N, C-alpha and C positions, 0 to 999 in steps of 0.2 A: 529784700525779698526772696524768698525759699523757690527754688527750684525743685520739681521734682526729679529723681533720677529712673529712666526707663528702665525696667527690668525685661530679663530673658523673656517673658511671655508677652510683655507687651510689644516687644519688636517684632517679633514671631508673628503677632495680630495683622501688626502694619503691614509686614511683608506677603501678608496674605491678601490684604487686601489692595495693594498694589498690583500685585503680579496674578491672583485669581488662582482657585483653586487646584488648575494643572501645574501650576510651581511644584504644588506639593505632593499630591496624585502620582502625576505623570499617566504614565499611559497604564498603571498599574491599575487605576479604575474603571477602564474599560476590556481589561482583560482577567476577568473575575470568571469567567465559563458562563456567562448570562448570554443564551442564545441570537443569535441575528437572525430575524424571521424570513428576512431578504435571499438568506442563503441555505437555511435549511429545507428539506424537503418533506414529502407525506405522500405516497402511493400506495396502490394494489398492484396485484398481477393478473388481476380478470377482467371482464367488460359484462358490463350490461349491471342490472341490479340484484341484490341480495337480501335475503331476511334471516336476523339472527334472534332467534327466539331468546331471553333473557326470564329471570327467573328471580324473587326477591331475595333466595337465600343461596343463589350464585350456582346450583343445578342445574340452570338451562344450557345450552347447546354453545358450542365454542366457534368461535370463527372459522375453523376448518371445516366445520356442520352445518355451515350456513346452505341455504334453500335460495331456487329459482322461483317465478312466480308459478312455474308449473311444475316444480319440485323437485328438480335436477339437484344434487348436491354440486356445492363450489366452495371455494374457499376462497372466504372473504376478507383475510387477514389484511388489517392495517399496517403497514410498515413506515418508520420515521427515521430520519436522519437531523440530529439537530447539531450545529456549525455556528461558529462565531468567527469575525470575520477581524484577528488584530496578529499585527504582523505576516500576514497571510492567511488565508482560510486554514482551519482548524476546527475537529469536533469537539465538541462540550462530551466530555468523558464523566460519567457517574453521577446525571443531571436525576433529579428524585422524581419516582414514578407517580410519588404524589401530586407533583404541579406540571403534569401531562394527563390530560383526560379527556373523554369524548361526550359532545354533546348533540343533540338533536337541533334541526334547523327548527323544526315546529314548535317543540317545548313540550311535545306529546308524551314523553318518556320522563320518569321520575325515576332517578338512580338512588339508592341508599346509600349511605355517608361511604364517599370513595368506591361506589360501586364501577365506575366506568374508568379509572384510571388504567397507565398503561401498565405491563404485563411484567415488566423491571427497570429497573433505573439505566439509563443508558450507557454501552459499553466502552471499550477504549476507541473504537470508531464512530460514536455518537450514535448507536444506532437502539433504536428498541421497535417495540409491536404491541397492537392487539389481537392477542388470538385467543384467550382465555376465557369462559364465560364470564358475563359482566352479572350485576346483581342490580336490580330494578325491577319498575313495573310501567305497565300502560303502553302506549303503541305511537307510530309517527311512520307513517307511509313515505316520509320525505326522507331528505340526504341528513348525514350526519356530518360534524365537523370534529376537527381537533384543535383542542386548547392548550395553550402553554403559556406559561405564566398570568393567564387571564385573556391573552391572545392569542385570535384565531389563527391558524396554518395553514396552509394552501388555496387551493382557488375557492372564489365566494359562493360557487355552485354545490361546493361541497362534493362528500365520498360517497359513492351510489349503494349504500348501507342502510337498512333501516331495522327494525326491530319490532317486535310484537313480544305479549307475554302472556301467559294465566293470567297474572294481576290486571284484567282489564281496566281496570279503573285508575290504576296506578297509585293507589293505597298504600301499597307495600306489605297487605297481606293478600292471601288466595281464599276465598272464603265463599259463603252465599251468595253476598252479590255478585261474582263473577257467574255464578251458577244462574242466576237470574239473568243478567244480562246476555249471556252466551244463548240462553234460551230466547230471547228476544230476536237477536242476530239468527239464530238458526231457522225461526219459522218468517222472519223476514225478507230474506235473500243473503246475498254474498254481503262479506264486510269484512276488510281484511283483518280488523283487530282480534276476529276470531275466527280466523285462519292459521291454527295455533301448528298444526302437521305443516301448512305451507304447500299448499300445491294449486291452491286458485281455486279449490272448489270447499263449500262447508257438509261436512258429513261426519260419521261417527269416529274417524280417526280423528278431530281434534276433539271431540268430546273427549275421548282419549286420554289426550296429551292434559285436559283440563283436570281429568280425575286423577291422575300423575301427580300435579304440583297441590291437590287441594290442600289447603291449612297451610302452607310455608310461608316463611314472611323472612325481614329484611334485617339482620342479627342485632 
């Protein structure tokens, strides 16, 4: 009767099955810089609601140029610190900016590809922010949320920042469709989406903003 002599690889597989992957990977699997959303935080330094004007080509307003409903200028910058819990709490350094983005809770804003990602990768303290102009169209009067690796970070109520755009229909272009929709809003009464100057009224100031962005599109 012949017996098969086990190879080194076969012995390794048996050890894995008996002891589980933790024996091989140990703590390294948990310490690769993946954010722990229970420790990570997101915040802003202002109270109340603010609106950021976005455009498909990214030439809209920065978060530092946001406006309250009465037209008051506010700094709506969103700050975030990514932390992982491994042998003590520490920052997630150089986390890719492409894996951190904003979404609106109502889904009314359509961002261009990569149009709402963070300003920069996380720094040596795990920090990044959203302060630069975003690329997108449409509008949403509700809250927005930070998304990290496809998971929401922060409270379920979201951040008190909303968006409008001269690309009123979120098509990725500012064209004659926007002129038609703006005219409908202008003669029908106030609507948030066409309050492009963002001061609580619809007037020629909003038309000037629309004209300024006419013809722009997503890259």
